[in-house]
Backbone bond lengths (Angstrom), bond angles and torsions (degrees), N, CA, C in turn:
res aa  C-N    CA-C-N  psi(-1)  N-CA   C-N-CA  omega(-1)  CA-C   N-CA-C  phi
1 M - - - 1.463 - - 1.527 111.44 -
2 L 1.346 116.02 -43.00 1.455 120.46 178.45 1.519 111.23 -62.29
3 E 1.336 115.48 -33.84 1.466 119.62 179.53 1.516 110.99 -66.65
4 N 1.336 117.35 -34.23 1.464 121.17 177.50 1.532 111.52 -70.35
5 F 1.344 116.32 -29.50 1.461 121.15 -178.91 1.536 111.76 -81.76
6 R 1.311 116.00 -20.78 1.473 121.73 -174.21 1.527 113.55 -56.65
7 P 1.334 120.63 -46.19 1.472 119.31 179.46 1.524 113.07 -59.77
8 Y 1.335 116.73 -36.97 1.461 119.85 179.23 1.529 110.72 -64.90
9 L 1.338 116.07 -41.17 1.456 120.40 179.59 1.527 111.06 -67.06
10 L 1.333 116.07 -43.29 1.459 120.73 -178.93 1.525 111.43 -67.43
11 S 1.321 117.18 -27.41 1.460 121.00 176.36 1.525 111.43 -82.52
12 F 1.335 116.04 -37.22 1.459 120.89 -176.89 1.524 112.43 -65.75
13 I 1.325 117.20 -44.39 1.468 121.19 -172.60 1.530 112.75 -62.03
14 P 1.341 120.34 -49.81 1.468 118.82 179.33 1.537 112.87 -61.98
15 I 1.335 116.53 -38.19 1.465 119.05 178.55 1.527 110.08 -67.92
16 F 1.337 117.05 -38.24 1.462 121.55 177.53 1.529 110.93 -59.39
17 V 1.330 116.00 -44.13 1.461 120.64 178.85 1.524 110.56 -64.68
18 A 1.343 116.52 -42.04 1.465 120.28 -178.64 1.525 111.90 -68.14
19 V 1.335 117.30 -41.01 1.471 121.40 -179.91 1.524 110.76 -68.51
20 D 1.335 117.23 -41.22 1.463 123.65 177.73 1.530 111.36 54.55
21 A 1.344 116.01 57.20 1.466 121.47 -176.77 1.521 112.45 -57.78
22 I 1.332 116.96 -44.92 1.460 121.05 -178.47 1.524 110.53 -69.52
23 G 1.293 116.66 -43.43 1.464 121.14 -178.70 1.513 113.80 -64.15
24 N 1.339 117.10 -26.38 1.462 120.53 -178.92 1.532 113.37 -83.68
25 V 1.338 117.51 -10.47 1.468 120.28 -177.99 1.522 112.67 -59.78
26 P 1.346 119.72 -48.10 1.469 118.34 178.64 1.522 113.76 -60.24
27 V 1.336 116.44 -37.30 1.461 119.75 177.54 1.525 109.90 -65.64
28 F 1.331 116.63 -41.65 1.459 121.44 176.20 1.527 110.70 -58.88
29 L 1.332 116.56 -45.08 1.460 121.01 179.34 1.520 111.59 -59.87
30 S 1.325 116.51 -38.59 1.455 119.71 -177.98 1.521 111.86 -66.39
31 F 1.318 117.31 -26.41 1.464 121.00 179.12 1.523 112.91 -84.21
32 V 1.340 117.82 -29.89 1.472 120.23 -171.93 1.523 113.35 -108.88
33 E 1.328 118.02 10.42 1.460 120.62 -177.07 1.529 112.14 -58.47
34 H 1.336 118.04 -29.06 1.463 122.45 -176.48 1.525 112.38 -91.76
35 M 1.330 118.20 0.78 1.461 121.51 -173.13 1.524 112.10 -99.02
36 K 1.322 115.62 150.57 1.457 122.00 175.28 1.526 110.12 -85.07
37 G 1.335 116.19 174.02 1.459 121.81 -173.07 1.511 115.81 -54.83
38 R 1.339 117.27 -51.28 1.468 119.94 -176.00 1.524 111.44 -67.00
39 T 1.339 116.10 -41.23 1.464 119.91 178.85 1.516 111.03 -65.14
40 R 1.330 115.11 -40.86 1.462 119.89 178.95 1.526 110.55 -64.54
41 H 1.327 116.84 -39.39 1.469 120.52 178.17 1.525 110.66 -61.99
42 K 1.322 116.66 -39.26 1.469 120.52 178.54 1.529 110.58 -63.53
43 V 1.337 116.11 -39.12 1.461 119.76 177.95 1.525 110.29 -63.98
44 V 1.337 117.16 -40.32 1.468 121.11 177.75 1.527 110.18 -59.94
45 V 1.329 116.01 -49.54 1.466 120.82 -178.74 1.520 110.42 -62.79
46 D 1.337 116.85 -46.15 1.469 120.81 -179.30 1.520 111.60 -61.43
47 S 1.333 116.38 -42.78 1.460 119.71 -176.43 1.527 111.19 -67.38
48 V 1.332 117.05 -44.62 1.470 120.05 -179.31 1.523 110.75 -68.88
49 F 1.333 116.81 -41.90 1.465 120.18 179.03 1.528 110.59 -62.26
50 T 1.332 116.04 -45.92 1.464 120.04 -179.86 1.512 111.48 -63.41
51 A 1.334 116.10 -46.13 1.461 120.49 -179.46 1.527 111.19 -60.05
52 T 1.320 115.85 -43.46 1.473 120.68 -179.92 1.514 111.12 -66.98
53 L 1.325 116.38 -45.43 1.467 120.83 -178.29 1.525 111.39 -61.69
54 V 1.333 116.18 -45.71 1.466 120.03 -179.82 1.525 110.83 -62.41
55 A 1.341 116.32 -44.55 1.465 120.10 -178.35 1.528 112.07 -65.23
56 V 1.341 116.49 -44.09 1.463 120.52 -178.95 1.525 110.91 -66.73
57 C 1.324 116.51 -44.54 1.471 119.82 177.99 1.522 110.98 -60.50
58 F 1.340 115.53 -40.08 1.455 119.65 -179.58 1.519 111.72 -65.56
59 M 1.336 116.28 -31.17 1.458 119.97 177.02 1.521 111.22 -59.93
60 F 1.339 115.65 -37.98 1.462 119.94 -174.84 1.532 113.21 -86.39
61 V 1.320 116.55 -38.07 1.470 119.03 -172.18 1.521 113.63 -121.26
62 G 1.347 116.91 1.14 1.463 120.18 -173.35 1.512 114.42 -56.58
63 R 1.306 116.51 -54.06 1.462 120.04 -176.45 1.534 111.00 -62.68
64 W 1.314 115.79 -39.01 1.468 119.87 -178.88 1.524 110.97 -66.63
65 V 1.332 116.88 -43.37 1.464 121.24 -179.33 1.525 110.90 -66.33
66 L 1.324 116.68 -45.79 1.455 119.77 -179.90 1.523 111.54 -61.14
67 K 1.324 115.12 -41.84 1.464 118.97 179.69 1.526 110.94 -67.77
68 L 1.328 116.42 -39.86 1.466 120.88 -179.21 1.525 111.41 -63.30
69 L 1.327 116.55 -41.35 1.464 121.40 -176.13 1.528 113.09 -94.72
70 S 1.323 116.41 0.31 1.465 122.08 -177.96 1.529 111.46 56.68
71 I 1.337 115.66 40.23 1.464 122.40 179.40 1.525 109.03 -104.68
72 T 1.314 115.73 135.32 1.461 120.69 178.63 1.530 109.98 -103.41
73 I 1.328 116.15 166.72 1.460 120.94 175.07 1.529 110.36 -61.65
74 S 1.318 116.08 -33.63 1.467 119.92 176.86 1.524 111.37 -61.43
75 D 1.326 116.34 -38.72 1.470 119.91 176.45 1.520 110.57 -61.39
76 F 1.343 116.61 -41.40 1.463 121.50 177.14 1.525 110.92 -59.47
77 Q 1.313 116.05 -44.70 1.458 120.25 -177.60 1.522 111.65 -63.84
78 I 1.319 116.84 -42.86 1.461 120.42 -179.31 1.527 110.94 -66.42
79 A 1.327 117.01 -46.08 1.469 120.69 -179.06 1.527 111.66 -65.78
80 G 1.341 116.56 -46.88 1.462 120.27 179.55 1.521 111.83 -62.88
81 G 1.324 116.69 -40.76 1.458 120.99 178.45 1.523 112.04 -64.27
82 A 1.328 116.59 -40.84 1.461 120.23 179.65 1.529 111.26 -62.98
83 L 1.337 116.83 -42.31 1.467 120.78 179.05 1.522 111.53 -64.73
84 L 1.336 117.05 -44.40 1.459 120.70 178.43 1.525 111.68 -62.60
85 F 1.331 116.39 -37.39 1.463 119.78 -179.51 1.526 111.07 -65.63
86 I 1.315 117.10 -42.67 1.470 121.05 178.16 1.524 110.27 -59.78
87 I 1.333 116.48 -44.89 1.470 120.99 -179.78 1.525 110.58 -63.05
88 S 1.335 117.57 -45.00 1.465 120.70 -177.29 1.525 111.35 -63.60
89 V 1.324 117.07 -39.14 1.465 120.64 179.16 1.520 110.57 -65.27
90 R 1.321 116.83 -43.26 1.466 120.07 -179.47 1.522 111.66 -67.43
91 L 1.334 117.57 -33.20 1.457 120.68 177.88 1.532 112.10 -71.56
92 L 1.310 116.51 -24.29 1.457 120.24 177.82 1.525 112.43 -78.58
93 L 1.340 117.07 -14.15 1.461 120.10 179.53 1.518 110.16 -68.17
94 P 1.318 118.23 139.50 1.460 120.89 -178.38 1.520 112.70 -78.55
95 G 1.342 115.51 158.73 1.458 122.03 166.23 1.507 115.31 70.40
96 A 1.328 114.71 -142.50 1.462 122.74 -168.71 1.512 112.87 -63.52
97 Q 1.337 116.45 -33.52 1.464 118.53 -177.92 1.519 110.76 -61.55
98 K 1.344 115.70 -45.40 1.465 119.98 179.37 1.519 110.70 -66.25
99 N 1.356 117.05 -46.32 1.459 120.73 -177.61 1.524 111.71 -61.97
100 G 1.330 115.69 -40.21 1.461 119.32 178.03 1.506 112.21 -66.15
101 F 1.333 115.82 -38.14 1.456 120.11 178.93 1.516 110.95 -65.38
102 L 1.355 116.97 -43.80 1.457 120.61 177.93 1.519 111.20 -63.60
103 A 1.320 117.25 -38.00 1.460 120.83 179.54 1.520 110.94 -62.70
104 R 1.321 116.54 -39.23 1.466 119.90 178.97 1.523 111.02 -70.19
105 L 1.348 115.97 -28.74 1.464 119.62 -179.87 1.522 113.11 -81.42
106 N 1.346 117.24 -18.51 1.460 121.30 -169.55 1.523 113.79 -49.07
107 K 1.326 117.41 -45.17 1.458 120.76 -174.06 1.517 112.38 -68.13
108 D 1.311 116.76 -32.84 1.460 119.92 -171.86 1.517 113.62 -119.86
109 I 1.326 117.82 11.42 1.459 119.78 -174.06 1.526 111.97 -63.75
110 G 1.333 117.20 -28.88 1.455 120.01 177.15 1.516 112.29 -68.94
111 V 1.336 115.52 -32.87 1.466 120.59 178.49 1.523 110.11 -76.17
112 F 1.340 115.12 -52.74 1.464 122.13 179.02 1.518 108.60 -139.64
113 P 1.306 119.50 125.91 1.464 127.33 14.07 1.530 114.80 -101.50
114 L 1.353 119.08 0.95 1.467 119.58 -174.84 1.527 112.43 -69.79
115 G 1.350 116.54 -56.54 1.462 119.28 -178.13 1.509 112.00 -59.71
116 T 1.309 114.86 -48.90 1.458 122.74 174.65 1.518 108.10 -147.99
117 P 1.312 119.26 132.72 1.471 127.06 13.48 1.528 115.17 -98.78
118 L 1.360 119.27 8.98 1.460 119.03 -174.10 1.527 112.13 -71.94
119 V 1.351 118.06 -54.10 1.468 120.22 179.11 1.520 110.29 -78.92
120 T 1.319 116.21 -58.07 1.461 120.05 176.39 1.515 108.59 -103.17
121 G 1.311 114.69 93.69 1.449 121.83 178.67 1.515 110.69 -116.05
122 P 1.318 116.96 -165.07 1.472 120.55 -178.87 1.521 113.28 -56.37
123 A 1.353 117.04 -36.52 1.465 119.20 -178.69 1.524 111.34 -64.23
124 V 1.337 116.92 -43.44 1.463 121.07 179.70 1.526 110.51 -67.21
125 L 1.331 116.37 -43.71 1.467 119.99 -179.34 1.526 110.85 -62.03
126 T 1.325 115.94 -44.98 1.460 120.01 179.40 1.526 111.31 -64.20
127 T 1.340 115.73 -47.54 1.469 120.54 -179.29 1.523 111.68 -60.99
128 T 1.334 115.90 -40.61 1.459 120.49 179.80 1.522 111.40 -61.31
129 L 1.332 116.31 -42.91 1.466 119.56 178.84 1.528 111.12 -64.28
130 I 1.323 116.42 -39.39 1.468 120.15 179.57 1.531 110.66 -65.94
131 M 1.342 116.57 -44.20 1.467 120.34 178.89 1.531 111.04 -65.37
132 L 1.311 116.13 -34.76 1.460 120.81 178.44 1.524 110.48 -62.37
133 D 1.328 115.87 -42.34 1.461 120.26 177.83 1.529 111.77 -68.26
134 S 1.333 116.73 -33.71 1.462 121.03 -174.01 1.519 113.74 -84.06
135 F 1.361 117.08 -39.20 1.459 120.47 -170.49 1.523 114.79 -123.96
136 G 1.324 118.05 -5.90 1.454 119.81 177.07 1.519 113.55 91.94
137 M 1.321 115.30 172.70 1.456 122.70 -173.41 1.530 112.67 -66.63
138 K 1.325 118.18 -47.96 1.466 121.83 -174.04 1.525 111.73 -60.28
139 V 1.320 116.32 -50.44 1.466 121.30 -177.27 1.526 110.68 -64.97
140 T 1.327 116.96 -45.62 1.466 121.12 -177.98 1.520 111.52 -65.36
141 L 1.322 117.05 -42.34 1.461 120.90 -179.22 1.526 111.01 -63.68
142 L 1.335 116.73 -43.81 1.463 120.10 178.92 1.531 111.29 -63.83
143 S 1.327 117.03 -42.91 1.460 121.24 178.58 1.522 111.23 -61.78
144 L 1.314 116.21 -39.93 1.464 121.29 179.35 1.524 111.21 -65.57
145 V 1.332 116.64 -45.31 1.464 121.07 -178.62 1.529 110.95 -63.76
146 V 1.330 117.03 -42.41 1.468 120.51 178.87 1.528 110.25 -61.88
147 N 1.325 116.93 -41.37 1.458 120.67 178.85 1.524 111.75 -64.65
148 M 1.318 117.45 -37.87 1.460 120.36 178.56 1.529 111.38 -69.65
149 L 1.322 116.80 -31.70 1.464 120.09 174.25 1.530 110.54 -65.57
150 L 1.318 116.33 -35.62 1.461 120.54 176.33 1.529 110.99 -67.04
151 V 1.322 116.70 -37.08 1.469 120.57 176.04 1.523 109.71 -62.87
152 W 1.329 116.31 -45.18 1.463 120.26 178.69 1.528 111.06 -59.17
153 L 1.333 116.51 -44.01 1.453 120.92 -179.95 1.527 111.03 -63.45
154 A 1.320 116.70 -44.53 1.463 121.06 -178.95 1.525 111.25 -63.95
155 F 1.337 117.30 -43.61 1.460 120.82 179.87 1.532 111.70 -69.87
156 A 1.332 116.15 -38.55 1.461 120.19 -178.33 1.522 111.83 -65.13
157 K 1.323 117.45 -30.86 1.460 121.69 -179.47 1.529 112.30 -91.68
158 A 1.321 116.98 5.66 1.464 120.19 -178.34 1.521 111.75 -63.53
159 E 1.339 117.05 -29.48 1.462 120.72 179.51 1.527 110.93 -60.37
160 L 1.319 116.83 -35.18 1.462 120.77 177.91 1.526 110.78 -62.15
161 I 1.311 115.90 -38.59 1.468 120.52 178.54 1.522 110.04 -64.46
162 I 1.343 116.56 -39.84 1.463 120.79 178.82 1.524 110.20 -61.58
163 K 1.338 116.85 -42.01 1.462 120.40 179.97 1.528 111.57 -65.53
164 I 1.316 116.55 -34.47 1.459 120.43 -177.57 1.528 111.00 -71.70
165 I 1.330 117.14 -44.48 1.472 119.62 -174.39 1.519 112.56 -89.52
166 G 1.359 118.87 -15.01 1.455 121.30 175.79 1.519 113.60 83.31
167 A 1.334 115.50 173.33 1.471 121.02 -176.16 1.525 111.57 -67.09
168 N 1.341 116.15 -46.80 1.467 119.21 179.91 1.524 110.94 -64.01
169 G 1.322 115.65 -40.84 1.455 119.54 177.87 1.517 111.86 -62.64
170 T 1.334 116.03 -38.03 1.459 120.43 178.57 1.524 111.41 -62.89
171 R 1.355 115.64 -42.23 1.461 119.00 179.92 1.525 111.57 -65.38
172 I 1.343 115.03 -39.18 1.463 118.61 178.18 1.526 110.75 -65.02
173 V 1.343 115.05 -46.20 1.462 119.68 178.65 1.529 110.60 -61.34
174 S 1.336 116.72 -38.51 1.458 121.07 -179.51 1.523 111.19 -59.35
175 K 1.339 116.36 -47.16 1.465 119.89 179.72 1.520 110.87 -61.16
176 I 1.335 115.50 -43.23 1.459 119.34 179.43 1.525 110.42 -63.67
177 M 1.345 116.08 -39.62 1.453 120.05 -177.20 1.527 112.22 -71.85
178 Y 1.340 117.67 -30.07 1.462 119.55 175.22 1.528 109.58 -64.00
179 I 1.343 115.26 -40.24 1.464 119.21 176.70 1.523 110.29 -66.89
180 L 1.354 116.01 -41.01 1.465 120.56 177.28 1.524 110.52 -61.38
181 L 1.332 116.18 -40.22 1.465 120.52 178.81 1.527 110.52 -61.48
182 A 1.342 115.95 -40.86 1.466 119.89 176.59 1.519 110.84 -63.00
183 A 1.357 115.76 -39.30 1.464 119.97 178.84 1.531 111.14 -66.29
184 I 1.342 116.25 -39.69 1.467 120.39 176.30 1.524 109.93 -60.84
185 A 1.329 115.91 -41.89 1.461 120.81 179.48 1.528 110.93 -61.76
186 V 1.337 116.01 -45.21 1.467 119.77 178.46 1.525 110.61 -62.74
187 M 1.341 116.56 -39.82 1.461 120.76 178.36 1.523 110.88 -60.74
188 M 1.351 116.44 -43.07 1.459 120.30 179.56 1.524 110.66 -63.16
189 I 1.346 116.61 -42.81 1.463 120.59 179.12 1.523 110.57 -64.40
190 R 1.349 115.88 -42.93 1.468 120.38 179.90 1.528 111.18 -61.01
191 R 1.336 116.17 -44.76 1.464 119.55 179.19 1.529 111.12 -65.24
192 G 1.309 115.49 -37.31 1.454 119.39 178.13 1.515 112.06 -63.67
193 I 1.342 116.32 -45.27 1.453 121.10 179.25 1.529 110.64 -65.07
194 T 1.351 114.99 -42.30 1.469 119.16 178.12 1.518 111.14 -60.73
195 G 1.338 115.82 -44.31 1.458 119.84 -179.95 1.519 113.19 -67.28
196 A 1.331 116.70 -31.57 1.461 120.19 -175.98 1.511 113.27 -82.35
197 F 1.349 116.28 -36.49 1.465 119.02 -170.23 1.521 114.50 -116.38
198 L 1.329 117.93 -14.38 1.459 119.72 -174.96 1.515 111.87 -121.19
199 K 1.312 116.57 36.70 1.466 120.13 179.23 1.520 110.54 -69.99
């Protein structure tokens, strides 16, 4: 019985690491600190739905699309990292510029940048393709869905974290997370460049 469960575990763990549900919670908090309960819930649903949809679609058509457009995973990493870096810099700006930027993002923030490329980014797409080759469609799809359910759970309980650390704590964490988001973006660009030019 354990042997039958082994492929699911071996597929689940790499996707879990790539998705990083727990690690993304502070970044999620930094984006939704100004939102009320219902709006925040919509962002949670949008982000998980988008992340799942992108990952599942990529499982079926990813290799074909990349080959058709001559796009590599490294290209994904560089482009996704550049977009995240621009967002993080603008969020670090004080006053009206930041507030206006967040207001424009409000409607789609669950789709971008939370759903993709933060939850489902190049690491998840790459890992999913590797697991698909190693363990097949059924095992990989189930592992992916379970991981996305964990993301939903982590994001849905983020409000509890806000209550624990308080308003001032949230603002402090937000500033730190904007810097962390910029660092994540640089990391994605660095990995993309390394993969493209230093193979």
